[in-house]
Every structure is written in structure tokens, then in C-alpha cells.
C-alpha positions as CSV (number, residue, x, y, z in Angstrom):
1,M,-29.2,24.8,15.7
2,T,-26.3,26.4,13.9
3,P,-22.9,25.6,15.5
4,A,-20.9,28.4,17.0
5,P,-18.4,29.9,14.5
6,D,-15.5,28.3,16.2
7,A,-17.0,24.8,16.1
8,A,-16.0,22.4,13.5
9,P,-18.5,21.3,10.9
10,G,-20.8,18.7,12.4
11,A,-20.2,19.9,15.9
12,D,-23.9,19.4,16.6
13,A,-23.8,15.8,15.5
14,P,-23.7,13.1,18.2
15,G,-20.4,11.5,18.7
16,P,-21.4,7.9,17.9
17,A,-22.9,8.9,14.6
18,T,-19.6,10.5,13.3
19,A,-18.0,8.6,10.5
20,G,-15.4,6.1,11.8
21,S,-16.4,6.4,15.4
22,P,-17.0,3.2,17.4
23,K,-20.5,2.8,18.6
24,P,-20.6,1.6,22.2
25,R,-21.8,-1.9,22.6
26,S,-24.5,-0.4,24.7
27,P,-24.9,3.4,25.0
28,H,-27.1,2.7,28.0
29,A,-24.2,0.9,29.7
30,A,-22.0,3.9,29.1
31,L,-24.6,6.3,30.5
32,F,-25.1,4.0,33.5
33,I,-21.4,4.0,34.3
34,V,-21.3,7.8,34.0
35,W,-24.2,8.0,36.5
36,L,-22.4,5.5,38.7
37,V,-19.1,7.3,38.7
38,V,-20.6,10.7,39.6
39,F,-22.9,9.1,42.1
40,I,-20.0,7.3,43.9
41,D,-17.9,10.5,43.8
42,L,-20.7,12.4,45.5
43,L,-21.5,9.5,47.8
44,G,-17.9,9.4,49.1
45,F,-18.0,13.2,49.5
46,G,-21.3,13.0,51.4
47,I,-20.1,10.2,53.6
48,V,-16.9,12.1,54.7
49,L,-18.3,15.6,54.8
50,P,-20.5,15.5,57.9
51,V,-17.9,13.9,60.1
52,M,-14.6,15.4,58.9
53,P,-14.6,18.6,61.0
54,R,-15.1,16.6,64.2
55,Q,-12.5,14.0,63.2
56,A,-10.0,16.8,62.5
57,E,-10.7,18.5,65.8
58,V,-9.4,15.5,67.6
59,Y,-5.9,16.3,66.3
60,L,-6.2,20.1,66.5
61,G,-7.4,20.4,70.2
62,E,-5.7,20.1,73.6
63,T,-4.6,16.5,73.1
64,G,-3.1,17.2,69.7
65,L,-1.7,20.4,68.1
66,R,-3.3,22.7,70.6
67,M,-4.4,25.2,68.1
68,S,-6.6,28.3,68.7
69,A,-10.2,28.4,67.5
70,E,-9.2,30.6,64.6
71,A,-6.4,28.3,63.6
72,K,-8.6,25.2,63.8
73,G,-11.1,27.0,61.5
74,V,-8.3,27.7,59.0
75,V,-7.1,24.0,59.0
76,I,-10.6,22.6,58.6
77,G,-11.3,25.2,55.9
78,I,-8.2,24.0,54.0
79,L,-9.3,20.4,54.3
80,F,-12.7,21.3,52.8
81,S,-11.5,23.6,50.0
82,S,-8.5,21.5,48.9
83,F,-11.0,19.0,47.4
84,S,-12.6,21.6,45.2
85,L,-9.3,23.4,44.5
86,M,-7.9,20.2,42.9
87,Q,-11.1,19.8,40.9
88,F,-10.6,23.4,39.6
89,V,-7.1,22.7,38.5
90,F,-7.5,19.1,37.1
91,S,-11.0,19.1,35.5
92,P,-9.7,20.7,32.2
93,V,-6.6,18.4,32.4
94,W,-8.7,15.2,32.7
95,G,-11.0,16.5,29.9
96,R,-8.0,17.0,27.5
97,V,-6.5,13.7,28.5
98,S,-9.8,12.0,27.7
99,D,-10.0,13.7,24.3
100,R,-6.5,12.3,23.7
101,I,-6.5,8.7,25.1
102,G,-10.2,8.1,25.6
103,R,-12.9,8.4,28.3
104,R,-12.6,4.8,29.7
105,P,-9.0,5.0,31.0
106,V,-9.7,8.4,32.6
107,L,-12.8,7.2,34.4
108,L,-11.1,4.0,35.6
109,I,-8.1,6.0,36.9
110,S,-10.6,8.3,38.7
111,L,-12.2,5.3,40.4
112,V,-8.8,3.8,41.4
113,G,-7.8,7.1,42.9
114,S,-11.0,7.3,44.9
115,V,-10.5,3.8,46.3
116,V,-6.9,4.6,47.4
117,C,-7.6,8.1,48.7
118,Y,-10.7,7.2,50.8
119,A,-8.8,4.3,52.3
120,L,-5.9,6.6,53.1
121,Y,-8.4,8.9,54.9
122,G,-9.7,6.0,56.9
123,F,-6.2,5.1,58.0
124,A,-5.3,8.7,58.8
125,V,-8.1,9.1,61.4
126,T,-7.0,6.0,63.2
127,L,-3.7,7.5,64.3
128,P,-3.5,8.6,68.0
129,A,-3.5,12.2,68.9
130,T,0.2,12.1,69.6
131,Y,0.7,11.7,65.9
132,A,-1.6,14.7,65.2
133,A,0.7,16.4,62.5
134,Q,1.0,13.1,60.6
135,A,-2.8,12.5,60.8
136,I,-3.7,16.0,59.5
137,G,-1.1,15.7,56.8
138,L,-2.5,12.3,55.6
139,M,-6.0,13.7,55.8
140,L,-5.0,16.6,53.6
141,A,-3.2,14.2,51.2
142,A,-6.4,12.1,51.0
143,R,-8.5,15.2,50.3
144,V,-6.2,16.4,47.6
145,G,-6.0,13.0,46.0
146,A,-9.8,12.5,46.1
147,G,-10.3,16.0,44.6
148,I,-7.9,15.1,41.7
149,A,-9.7,11.7,41.2
150,G,-13.1,13.3,41.4
151,A,-12.2,15.9,38.8
152,S,-13.5,13.6,36.1
153,V,-17.1,15.0,36.1
154,G,-16.3,16.9,32.9
155,T,-15.2,13.6,31.3
156,A,-18.4,12.1,32.4
157,A,-20.3,14.9,30.7
158,A,-18.2,14.2,27.6
159,V,-19.3,10.6,27.6
160,I,-22.9,11.7,27.6
161,A,-22.2,14.1,24.6
162,D,-20.6,11.1,22.8
163,C,-23.6,8.9,23.3
164,T,-26.6,11.3,22.8
165,P,-27.8,13.3,19.8
166,P,-28.2,17.0,20.3
167,E,-32.0,16.9,20.8
168,K,-31.5,14.4,23.7
169,R,-28.4,16.0,25.2
170,A,-30.1,17.9,28.0
171,K,-32.0,14.7,29.0
172,G,-28.6,12.9,29.2
173,M,-27.0,15.7,31.2
174,A,-29.8,15.5,33.7
175,L,-28.3,12.1,34.7
176,I,-25.4,14.0,36.3
177,G,-27.8,16.1,38.4
178,I,-29.7,13.0,39.5
179,A,-26.4,11.3,40.5
180,F,-25.4,14.4,42.4
181,G,-28.7,14.4,44.2
182,A,-28.7,10.7,45.0
183,G,-25.1,10.8,46.3
184,F,-25.8,13.9,48.4
185,T,-28.9,12.2,49.8
186,L,-27.5,8.8,50.6
187,G,-24.0,9.8,51.6
188,P,-24.9,11.4,55.0
189,L,-27.4,8.6,55.6
190,I,-24.8,5.9,54.9
191,A,-22.4,7.7,57.1
192,Y,-25.0,7.8,59.9
193,F,-25.9,4.2,59.8
194,G,-22.4,3.0,58.7
195,L,-20.8,4.5,61.8
196,A,-23.3,2.6,63.9
197,L,-22.5,-0.6,61.9
198,F,-18.8,-0.1,62.6
199,Q,-19.5,0.8,66.3
200,Q,-18.5,4.4,65.8
201,Q,-15.0,3.5,64.7
202,P,-13.4,6.6,63.0
203,W,-12.1,4.6,60.1
204,G,-15.6,3.5,59.2
205,V,-16.4,6.5,56.9
206,G,-13.2,6.0,54.9
207,A,-13.8,2.2,54.6
208,L,-17.3,2.8,53.3
209,A,-16.3,5.4,50.7
210,S,-13.4,3.3,49.5
211,G,-15.4,0.1,49.4
212,L,-18.2,1.7,47.3
213,S,-15.6,3.2,44.9
214,E,-14.1,-0.3,44.5
215,V,-17.6,-1.7,43.6
216,A,-18.0,1.0,41.0
217,L,-14.5,0.3,39.6
218,L,-15.3,-3.4,39.2
219,I,-18.6,-2.7,37.4
220,A,-16.9,-0.2,35.1
221,L,-14.1,-2.6,34.2
222,A,-16.8,-5.2,33.3
223,I,-19.2,-3.2,31.2
224,F,-17.9,0.2,30.2
225,K,-16.7,0.5,26.6
226,E,-14.9,3.4,25.0
227,T,-17.2,6.2,23.6
228,R,-14.7,8.7,22.2
229,N,-14.4,9.0,18.4
230,P,-10.8,7.7,17.7
231,N,-10.5,10.2,14.8
232,N,-10.8,13.1,17.4
233,K,-7.2,13.6,18.7
234,A,-6.4,16.3,21.1
235,G,-3.0,17.8,21.6
236,R,-0.6,16.7,24.3
237,D,-0.5,20.1,26.1
238,F,-2.7,19.1,28.9
239,F,-1.8,21.9,31.3
240,N,-2.5,24.9,29.0
241,V,-3.9,28.2,30.2
242,R,-4.0,29.6,26.7
243,R,-6.4,26.8,25.6
244,T,-8.6,27.5,28.6
245,A,-8.7,31.2,27.7
246,E,-9.6,30.2,24.2
247,V,-12.6,28.2,25.5
248,L,-13.8,31.1,27.5
249,R,-13.7,33.3,24.4
250,M,-15.9,30.9,22.4
251,P,-19.2,32.7,21.4
252,T,-21.9,32.0,23.9
253,V,-19.8,29.2,25.5
254,G,-17.8,31.6,27.6
255,T,-21.0,33.3,28.8
256,L,-22.6,30.0,29.7
257,I,-19.5,29.0,31.7
258,L,-19.7,32.3,33.5
259,I,-23.4,31.7,34.2
260,Y,-22.6,28.3,35.6
261,F,-19.8,29.6,37.8
262,L,-22.0,32.3,39.3
263,A,-24.9,29.9,39.9
264,I,-22.6,27.5,41.7
265,F,-21.1,30.3,43.6
266,A,-24.6,31.4,44.8
267,F,-25.7,27.9,45.6
268,A,-22.5,27.2,47.5
269,N,-23.4,30.1,49.8
270,F,-26.5,28.2,50.8
271,E,-24.7,24.8,51.1
272,A,-21.9,26.1,53.4
273,T,-24.3,28.0,55.7
274,L,-27.1,25.4,55.9
275,A,-26.0,23.7,59.0
276,L,-25.2,27.1,60.6
277,L,-28.7,28.4,59.8
278,T,-30.5,25.3,61.1
279,E,-28.7,25.6,64.4
280,A,-29.1,29.4,64.7
281,A,-32.8,29.5,63.7
282,F,-34.1,26.2,65.1
283,G,-31.4,24.7,67.4
284,M,-31.1,21.6,65.3
285,T,-28.6,18.9,66.3
286,D,-26.0,17.1,64.1
287,R,-28.5,14.2,63.8
288,D,-31.2,16.6,62.6
289,N,-28.7,18.0,60.0
290,F,-28.1,14.6,58.6
291,L,-31.8,14.5,57.7
292,V,-31.8,18.1,56.4
293,F,-28.9,17.4,54.0
294,A,-30.6,14.2,52.9
295,T,-33.7,16.2,52.2
296,V,-31.7,18.5,50.0
297,G,-30.3,15.5,48.0
298,A,-33.8,13.9,47.8
299,V,-35.3,17.1,46.3
300,L,-32.3,17.4,43.9
301,T,-32.9,13.8,42.8
302,V,-36.6,14.1,42.2
303,A,-36.2,17.5,40.4
304,G,-33.5,16.0,38.2
305,G,-35.8,13.1,37.3
306,A,-38.7,15.5,36.6
307,Y,-36.4,17.6,34.3
308,R,-35.9,14.8,31.8
309,P,-39.5,14.6,30.5
310,I,-39.9,18.4,30.7
311,V,-36.9,19.1,28.5
312,K,-38.5,17.0,25.7
313,K,-41.1,19.8,25.4
314,Q,-39.3,22.9,26.5
315,P,-35.9,24.3,25.2
316,E,-32.9,24.2,27.5
317,A,-32.5,28.0,27.4
318,K,-36.1,28.5,28.8
319,L,-35.6,25.9,31.5
320,L,-32.3,27.6,32.4
321,R,-34.2,30.9,33.0
322,V,-36.9,29.1,35.0
323,G,-34.2,27.6,37.2
324,V,-32.5,30.9,37.8
325,V,-35.8,32.5,38.9
326,L,-36.5,29.6,41.2
327,M,-33.1,29.9,42.8
328,I,-33.6,33.7,43.3
329,V,-37.0,33.0,45.0
330,G,-35.7,30.1,47.1
331,L,-32.5,31.8,48.3
332,G,-34.3,35.0,48.9
333,G,-36.8,33.1,51.0
334,L,-34.0,31.6,53.1
335,G,-32.8,35.1,53.7
336,A,-36.3,36.0,55.0
337,V,-36.2,33.0,57.3
338,A,-32.8,34.1,58.7
339,W,-34.2,37.6,59.2
340,F,-37.3,36.4,61.2
341,A,-35.5,33.6,63.0
342,P,-35.0,35.6,66.3
343,T,-38.8,35.7,66.7
344,T,-38.9,32.5,68.9
345,P,-41.8,31.5,71.1
346,A,-39.9,32.8,74.1
347,A,-39.4,36.2,72.4
348,L,-43.1,36.3,71.5
349,A,-44.1,35.6,75.1
350,A,-41.9,38.4,76.3
351,A,-43.4,40.8,73.8
352,V,-47.0,40.1,75.0
353,G,-46.2,40.4,78.7
354,G,-44.9,37.0,79.4
355,V,-47.9,35.0,78.1
356,A,-47.4,33.0,74.9
357,D,-50.0,33.0,72.2
358,T,-51.3,29.4,72.1
359,T,-54.0,30.1,69.5
360,R,-51.6,29.8,66.6
361,P,-48.5,27.7,65.8
362,P,-45.3,28.9,67.4
363,P,-43.2,31.1,65.1
364,S,-40.6,28.3,65.0
365,T,-43.1,26.0,63.3
366,I,-44.0,28.6,60.8
367,L,-40.4,29.4,60.1
368,K,-39.5,25.7,59.7
369,T,-42.3,25.3,57.1
370,A,-41.0,28.4,55.3
371,F,-37.4,27.2,55.6
372,Y,-38.2,23.8,54.0
373,L,-40.3,25.4,51.2
374,A,-37.6,28.0,50.4
375,M,-34.9,25.3,50.5
376,A,-36.9,23.1,48.1
377,V,-37.6,25.9,45.6
378,A,-33.9,26.8,45.5
379,V,-32.8,23.2,45.1
380,V,-35.3,22.6,42.3
381,G,-34.0,25.8,40.5
382,F,-30.5,24.5,40.7
383,A,-31.6,21.1,39.4
384,F,-32.9,22.9,36.3
385,V,-29.8,25.1,35.9
386,N,-27.2,22.4,36.0
387,P,-28.2,20.2,33.0
388,S,-29.4,23.1,31.0
389,V,-26.0,24.8,31.0
390,S,-24.2,21.6,30.3
391,A,-26.4,20.7,27.4
392,L,-26.3,24.2,25.9
393,I,-22.5,24.2,26.0
394,S,-22.1,20.7,24.6
395,R,-24.2,21.5,21.6
396,R,-22.1,24.5,20.7
397,I,-18.6,22.9,20.5
398,D,-16.6,20.6,18.3
399,P,-17.0,17.0,19.4
400,A,-13.2,16.6,19.3
401,R,-13.0,19.1,22.3
402,Q,-16.0,17.8,24.3
403,G,-13.8,16.6,27.1
404,E,-11.7,19.7,27.3
405,V,-14.6,22.2,27.2
406,M,-16.8,20.3,29.6
407,G,-13.7,20.0,31.9
408,V,-13.2,23.8,31.8
409,N,-16.9,24.2,32.7
410,Q,-16.5,21.9,35.7
411,S,-13.3,23.6,36.6
412,F,-15.1,26.9,37.0
413,A,-17.9,25.2,38.9
414,S,-15.2,23.9,41.3
415,L,-14.0,27.5,41.7
416,G,-17.5,28.5,42.6
417,R,-17.5,25.8,45.3
418,I,-14.3,27.2,46.7
419,L,-15.3,30.8,46.8
420,G,-18.9,30.3,47.7
421,P,-18.4,28.5,51.1
422,F,-15.7,31.0,52.0
423,L,-17.8,34.0,51.3
424,G,-20.9,32.5,52.8
425,S,-19.2,31.5,56.0
426,V,-17.7,35.0,56.5
427,L,-21.0,36.8,55.7
428,F,-23.0,34.5,58.0
429,Q,-21.1,35.9,61.0
430,V,-21.6,39.5,60.0
431,G,-24.8,40.8,61.7
432,A,-27.1,39.0,64.1
433,S,-29.7,38.3,61.4
434,H,-27.4,36.0,59.2
435,T,-29.1,37.2,56.1
436,L,-26.1,38.4,54.1
437,P,-25.1,35.1,52.5
438,Y,-28.5,34.8,50.9
439,L,-28.6,38.4,49.8
440,A,-25.2,38.0,48.2
441,A,-26.5,34.8,46.5
442,V,-29.5,36.7,45.1
443,G,-27.2,39.5,43.9
444,L,-25.0,37.0,42.0
445,L,-28.1,35.5,40.4
446,A,-29.3,38.9,39.4
447,V,-26.0,39.2,37.4
448,V,-26.8,35.8,35.9
449,A,-30.3,37.1,34.8
450,V,-28.6,39.9,32.9
451,L,-26.1,37.5,31.2
452,L,-29.0,35.2,30.1
453,R,-30.1,37.9,27.7
454,Q,-26.9,37.1,25.7
455,V,-27.7,33.4,25.6
456,K,-31.3,34.2,24.4
457,A,-29.9,36.4,21.6
458,K,-27.8,33.5,20.4
459,D,-30.5,30.8,20.5
């Protein structure tokens, strides 16, 4: 494939094959560490996420700051969004730093930050309610720090670009999707069983996340070798809006970043409202939701694994289009489930004169089946979109700017994760049917479908 006009000659060549570049002692070791860093990042996120609202409410209620329901929602929303906001700001920064000083120090700093920040979170939730302001402040500091530390996913993608030739780039990028899925699957399950192990002590989730990050740090120190070409030197202007705008103007690259942002935005509508939908449609408990979220992660992991052999035979651009179509079908199906959710067995019995129809499964069973099918289709679609976009971008840019450009891409993905939950949470409350978040997601993906024509024209 011909490099984009703004790419340097040889931009499609794999990093390790560039003249003068050090070949990692084992590219497989580097790829394993990348997988491990992303996995641990999502694992810590998944461990803390299911319990954080409840732990925060202890300090926001009558025994703490005595906030109104609306104010509680604002504070909890800030605790959620601060993580993604820091990733939005710092992903390009870490990418540029990694282009300048190397991938290894950035990933090691990221893991050290995760160890410290999750430990800080564990300490914060042990404070008594009389120290509510201090506890919430420390929880926010921990979330901000974890977001900064976790903004190294773009650097992880740059490591994959360093270690893989263009024709295997998408297969390598799929490792990030698999790590996301595995972390999203095991995080809630580890939280569930870990809290039982620690006898429901509130510091347990922080201790688990910090301990796992420390294990990953020790493994990275032992086996991860630098992958960046030492001849590729980035500038020192790490916080540079002009360079970010320059990336967005790159032919096709800017369009792909916009596609990724909109796809993440749409998918985040689903993620943020999933627990609300399961409660409204099926009356699921928090324990049930642990399993629902684990199912999402399991499907993401399996689909990511299936993508790797498929991409050997099909081009990334085609798989990207397939992924978008699957997301539209799946999220549209969830909207249909939300629309029909009020048709419960009780409502059906009232409609037929107080006698329930026992000759067919109750509507809730039918809806649950439709819910899981639609959810799986949407998640499989996202599992195809994620590595396809990353691979298409990485093959169109100068190897010297891999960290920077992949960091910008992850930055806009984080922006989608900020805006998506906010929009989804607001739209879910508008109307009794709760369909609007999924209709909005389908609308965003319709825009993506239009933008894909530009990518096709460039391929």
C-alpha cells in the first residue's frame, strides 16, 4: 500500500526492520507485555468500576456530606469521567514522550502509577464518614492519577507497530482488543470474589488492583526490551495542540480517527446504560450485573481472538465495515428490547383478562434471549472495529510518529468514553421506553457508514 503523502518514505515498513533500529530480544515478549499492560489497566478499571458508586455514596449520604440525589449523581459522574478525561489529555503526551525517550520507560511509569493510584484508592475508602471530604478528594485524586497512568494504550499500540510488519499489523492490534475483553471479563469477577476473600473490606478492590499492577510491573522490568527505533527522535513539545491538529489533517488518518471516536461514542452509550437497562427490563440485581458485564468481556475476548485468523484473509477496511454493520444491528436490537420491555408477564395477564398465557415462554424470557443476542452482536462488531481502525492508521503514518499518532487516536477514543456515558445516561431517562440511547448510537454509526466511503476510496 502506498504511504499517505505526509508520511516519510518507508512509513509502511515495520519498525524493527528499519536500518539501525534495535531488534527486540524477543518480539513475542514485547507483544506479551503490551497485552499485559492493557489487560492490567482494564482489570483494575473493571475491579473498581462496579463498586465505586456505592463506596462513594457512603461519604455523600446522611452520615457524610449530606448531598441531594442530584449532587450525588454529579460527584459520582465526575469520579467516573475524570479517568477518561485524563486519558483524553495525556494519551498524545505519552505517545510523544515514547517517540522521544522510548516505549519501555513510558510503560514502566504507567504501571508504577497504577500501583500507587489504586493503593491510594484503597486507602481513601477506609476513611470514616466523618472525613467524607478528604475521602472523596483522595478518591478523585486516585481516579485522576489512574487515568494519567492508563493513558499509555497509544504507546502500547506503537509497540505493536514497532514489532509487526504491515501485513500483520491488524493481527497484532487485535491483541489490544483481546486484552480489553479479558480485563473487562475478569475485573468484575475478581472484584466479586475478591471482596468475599477480604470479607467485604472496602479497601479490598484497591488492594487487588494495585497488587495486580505490581505483578505486571515486575514482569515488565524483567523481560520487556525497548522496541523504538533510536534514529526516530520526536520533538520536546509534548503538549502541542498544533501537532494534534496536524495529525487530524493527515489524509485518511483524520477520517479514521473520527470514525473511531464516533464508534466509541456509540458503544459508550451502551456501556453506560447496560446496568440501567437490565434493571428496568428484567429487574436484575447487582450480582446479576456482574455476570452480564463478564459476558460482555467474554464475547469481546472471543471475538478478538477470532479476528486474528480472519484478518489474514480479509482486508482491514472490509472488516471495519462489517464491524460497523454488526454494531448497528446489535445496538438497534437493544433499542427494540428496551421498547418492548414493558410487556411483562403481569402486563400480558392483564391484557388477556387476568389470565396469563402459559402455552409460550413469558415475554421476559423472550426479551432476555433477544437482549443477549443483540448485546453479543454489538460487542462482536466493536471487536472488529477496534483493531481495524488502529491497523489502518498505523500503516499510513511515519514510524517516527507512531506513538504520537496512536496517542491522538486513543485520546479521541477517551473523549468518546467521556461524552458517550453522559449522553446515554441523560437519554435513558427521557421517555418510559428507554430507547433513545440506542437510537442515538445507531445515528452516530450511520455517520460512520458515510465516512467509510472516504476510507474505501483511499484503499
